[in-house]
N, CA and C atoms as a LAMMPS dump frame, in Angstrom:
ITEM: TIMESTEP
0
ITEM: NUMBER OF ATOMS
222
ITEM: BOX BOUNDS ff ff ff
-5.0000000000000000e+02 5.0000000000000000e+02
-5.0000000000000000e+02 5.0000000000000000e+02
-5.0000000000000000e+02 5.0000000000000000e+02
ITEM: ATOMS id mol type element x y z
1 1 1 N 0.951 -0.987 0.179
2 1 2 C 0.113 0.192 -0.126
3 1 3 C 0.492 1.106 0.576
4 2 1 N 1.644 1.46 0.828
5 2 2 C 2.649 2.131 0.71
6 2 3 C 3.752 2.529 -0.541
7 3 1 N 3.626 1.885 -1.418
8 3 2 C 4.017 1.92 -2.541
9 3 3 C 3.365 2.344 -3.345
10 4 1 N 2.121 2.739 -3.464
11 4 2 C 0.524 3.024 -4.003
12 4 3 C 0.854 4.153 -3.884
13 5 1 N 0.857 4.345 -2.335
14 5 2 C 0.746 6.006 -2.445
15 5 3 C 2.306 6.72 -2.601
16 6 1 N 2.989 6.2 -2.487
17 6 2 C 4.537 6.584 -3.475
18 6 3 C 4.453 6.708 -4.256
19 7 1 N 3.852 6.254 -5.468
20 7 2 C 3.754 6.445 -6.764
21 7 3 C 2.772 7.005 -6.934
22 8 1 N 1.414 7.424 -6.175
23 8 2 C 0.639 8.49 -7.007
24 8 3 C 1.441 9.854 -6.233
25 9 1 N 2.033 9.611 -5.137
26 9 2 C 2.235 11.211 -4.884
27 9 3 C 3.717 11.561 -6.263
28 10 1 N 4.689 10.57 -6.168
29 10 2 C 5.129 10.955 -7.735
30 10 3 C 4.762 11.296 -8.923
31 11 1 N 4.042 10.693 -9.177
32 11 2 C 3.028 11.195 -10.538
33 11 3 C 1.956 11.854 -10.858
34 12 1 N 1.083 12.463 -9.466
35 12 2 C 0.599 12.751 -9.6
36 12 3 C 0.604 14.525 -8.706
37 13 1 N 1.049 14.215 -7.667
38 13 2 C 0.963 15.678 -6.317
39 13 3 C 2.328 16.415 -7.027
40 14 1 N 3.323 15.659 -7.34
41 14 2 C 4.876 16.308 -7.141
42 14 3 C 4.431 17.507 -8.44
43 15 1 N 3.924 16.628 -9.992
44 15 2 C 4.18 17.561 -10.971
45 15 3 C 3.761 18.618 -10.727
46 16 1 N 2.167 18.505 -10.046
47 16 2 C 0.926 19.624 -10.057
48 16 3 C 1.819 20.605 -8.992
49 17 1 N 2.428 20.01 -7.883
50 17 2 C 2.899 21.143 -6.838
51 17 3 C 3.966 21.942 -7.317
52 18 1 N 5.115 20.976 -8.337
53 18 2 C 6.123 22.156 -8.951
54 18 3 C 5.63 23.246 -10.4
55 19 1 N 4.376 22.635 -10.622
56 19 2 C 3.804 23.392 -12.05
57 19 3 C 3.073 25.183 -11.001
58 20 1 N 2.428 23.965 -10.078
59 20 2 C 2.021 25.922 -9.321
60 20 3 C 3.009 26.773 -9.045
61 21 1 N 4.373 26.157 -8.297
62 21 2 C 5.378 26.727 -7.51
63 21 3 C 6.348 27.732 -8.814
64 22 1 N 6.453 27.071 -10.084
65 22 2 C 7.124 28.093 -10.824
66 22 3 C 6.037 29.351 -11.745
67 23 1 N 4.781 28.434 -11.664
68 23 2 C 3.412 29.545 -12.247
69 23 3 C 3.382 30.625 -11.392
70 24 1 N 3.399 30.59 -9.823
71 24 2 C 3.973 31.864 -9.02
72 24 3 C 4.675 32.569 -8.916
73 25 1 N 6.144 31.94 -9.042
74 25 2 C 7.38 32.453 -9.556
75 25 3 C 7.342 33.275 -10.434
76 26 1 N 6.914 32.804 -11.815
77 26 2 C 6.743 33.749 -13.398
78 26 3 C 5.875 34.757 -12.503
79 27 1 N 4.294 34.745 -12.034
80 27 2 C 3.69 35.985 -11.889
81 27 3 C 4.619 37.428 -11.112
82 28 1 N 5.253 36.612 -10.201
83 28 2 C 6.227 37.309 -9.244
84 28 3 C 7.008 38.111 -9.989
85 29 1 N 7.584 37.626 -11.317
86 29 2 C 8.588 38.413 -11.615
87 29 3 C 7.88 39.08 -13.022
88 30 1 N 6.703 39.185 -13.361
89 30 2 C 6.242 39.379 -14.703
90 30 3 C 6.423 41.204 -14.436
91 31 1 N 6.495 41.852 -13.581
92 31 2 C 6.605 43.538 -13.503
93 31 3 C 8.389 43.318 -13.494
94 32 1 N 8.375 44.752 -13.584
95 32 2 C 9.69 45.075 -13.326
96 32 3 C 10.044 45.565 -11.627
97 33 1 N 11.316 45.105 -11.046
98 33 2 C 11.633 45.332 -9.51
99 33 3 C 11.735 46.556 -9.833
100 34 1 N 11.724 47.211 -8.373
101 34 2 C 12.412 48.559 -8.342
102 34 3 C 13.793 49.027 -8.839
103 35 1 N 14.501 47.815 -8.581
104 35 2 C 16.348 48.416 -9.11
105 35 3 C 16.046 48.435 -10.748
106 36 1 N 15.318 47.516 -11.428
107 36 2 C 15.271 47.022 -12.727
108 36 3 C 14.531 48.565 -12.883
109 37 1 N 13.314 49 -12.674
110 37 2 C 12.814 50.495 -12.851
111 37 3 C 14.049 51.473 -13.022
112 38 1 N 14.746 51.848 -11.914
113 38 2 C 16.046 52.871 -11.61
114 38 3 C 16.995 52.231 -12.544
115 39 1 N 17.221 51.432 -13.046
116 39 2 C 18.385 50.85 -13.848
117 39 3 C 17.913 51.619 -15.206
118 40 1 N 16.786 51.457 -15.528
119 40 2 C 15.942 51.909 -16.963
120 40 3 C 15.969 53.391 -17.066
121 41 1 N 15.682 53.646 -16.15
122 41 2 C 15.443 55.584 -15.706
123 41 3 C 17.048 56.217 -16.053
124 42 1 N 17.722 55.456 -15.274
125 42 2 C 19.164 56.096 -15.541
126 42 3 C 19.992 55.826 -16.959
127 43 1 N 19.205 54.745 -17.302
128 43 2 C 20.105 54.419 -18.8
129 43 3 C 18.868 55.519 -19.975
130 44 1 N 17.708 55.893 -19.921
131 44 2 C 16.696 56.809 -20.442
132 44 3 C 17.421 58.061 -20.38
133 45 1 N 18.065 58.37 -19.275
134 45 2 C 18.553 59.636 -18.706
135 45 3 C 19.669 59.586 -19.675
136 46 1 N 20.399 58.744 -19.532
137 46 2 C 22.275 58.811 -19.923
138 46 3 C 21.661 58.861 -21.841
139 47 1 N 20.695 58.125 -22.355
140 47 2 C 20.709 57.921 -23.646
141 47 3 C 20.291 59.573 -24.434
142 48 1 N 19.072 60.2 -23.365
143 48 2 C 18.872 61.576 -23.946
144 48 3 C 19.867 62.595 -23.611
145 49 1 N 20.912 62.463 -22.655
146 49 2 C 22.152 63.256 -22.459
147 49 3 C 22.871 63.069 -23.778
148 50 1 N 23.257 61.862 -24.293
149 50 2 C 24.059 61.217 -25.325
150 50 3 C 23.322 62.153 -26.711
151 51 1 N 21.678 61.86 -26.905
152 51 2 C 21.365 62.345 -27.982
153 51 3 C 21.502 64.126 -28.195
154 52 1 N 21.359 64.844 -26.727
155 52 2 C 21.792 66.118 -27.187
156 52 3 C 22.912 66.663 -27.184
157 53 1 N 23.94 65.859 -26.763
158 53 2 C 25.636 66.09 -27.333
159 53 3 C 25.756 65.712 -28.656
160 54 1 N 25.081 64.515 -29.47
161 54 2 C 25.253 64.454 -30.66
162 54 3 C 24.864 65.282 -31.852
163 55 1 N 23.33 65.889 -31.05
164 55 2 C 22.831 66.989 -31.996
165 55 3 C 23.925 68.947 -31.781
166 56 1 N 24.4 68.414 -30.395
167 56 2 C 25.486 69.885 -30.303
168 56 3 C 26.297 69.705 -31.233
169 57 1 N 27.013 68.548 -31.129
170 57 2 C 28.077 68.396 -32.093
171 57 3 C 27.459 68.526 -33.612
172 58 1 N 26.847 68.094 -34.244
173 58 2 C 26.119 68.348 -35.378
174 58 3 C 25.615 69.84 -35.622
175 59 1 N 25.227 70.536 -34.719
176 59 2 C 25.105 71.981 -35.017
177 59 3 C 26.508 72.267 -35.267
178 60 1 N 27.771 72.244 -34.139
179 60 2 C 28.851 73.082 -34.522
180 60 3 C 29.268 72.318 -35.911
181 61 1 N 29.533 71.235 -36.223
182 61 2 C 29.821 70.843 -37.542
183 61 3 C 29 71.686 -38.608
184 62 1 N 27.801 71.143 -38.285
185 62 2 C 27.091 72.545 -39.744
186 62 3 C 27.585 73.711 -39.696
187 63 1 N 27.617 74.396 -38.875
188 63 2 C 28.722 75.744 -38.264
189 63 3 C 29.664 75.786 -39.27
190 64 1 N 30.67 75.029 -38.78
191 64 2 C 32.271 75.172 -39.253
192 64 3 C 32.59 74.578 -40.576
193 65 1 N 31.796 73.301 -41.019
194 65 2 C 32.024 72.286 -41.948
195 65 3 C 30.909 72.642 -42.497
196 66 1 N 30.057 73.216 -43.429
197 66 2 C 28.579 72.888 -43.96
198 66 3 C 28.714 71.722 -44.643
199 67 1 N 29.836 71.418 -45.155
200 67 2 C 29.516 70.035 -46.218
201 67 3 C 29.811 68.582 -45.692
202 68 1 N 30.201 68.814 -44.218
203 68 2 C 30.747 67.393 -43.732
204 68 3 C 29.492 66.187 -43.586
205 69 1 N 28.393 66.368 -44.03
206 69 2 C 27.347 64.927 -43.982
207 69 3 C 27.961 64.382 -45.543
208 70 1 N 27.51 65.572 -46.294
209 70 2 C 28.261 64.927 -47.973
210 70 3 C 29.524 63.797 -48.275
211 71 1 N 30.641 64.892 -47.254
212 71 2 C 31.61 63.886 -46.903
213 71 3 C 31.48 62.633 -46.199
214 72 1 N 30.805 62.564 -45.571
215 72 2 C 30.816 61.197 -44.859
216 72 3 C 30.018 60.283 -45.504
217 73 1 N 29.225 60.224 -46.507
218 73 2 C 28.535 59.789 -47.115
219 73 3 C 29.53 58.916 -48.515
220 74 1 N 31.097 59.642 -48.715
221 74 2 C 31.927 59.031 -49.778
222 74 3 C 31.823 57.405 -49.334
């Protein structure tokens, strides 16, 4: 009788328990954590600063060397 109970435990209960366990873990991790949100915001600020710098450099190049874009395409 104990063998039957052990087999039922391994065949039915264990897979269901494991499935529910990992489903719960997956649902908990669906959103971004506070650290991830902070890192994402830092990356967004860095990208915005780099975009502003690139636009400034392009404006300087346009003023000093008007044909620099055409020369770059060669």
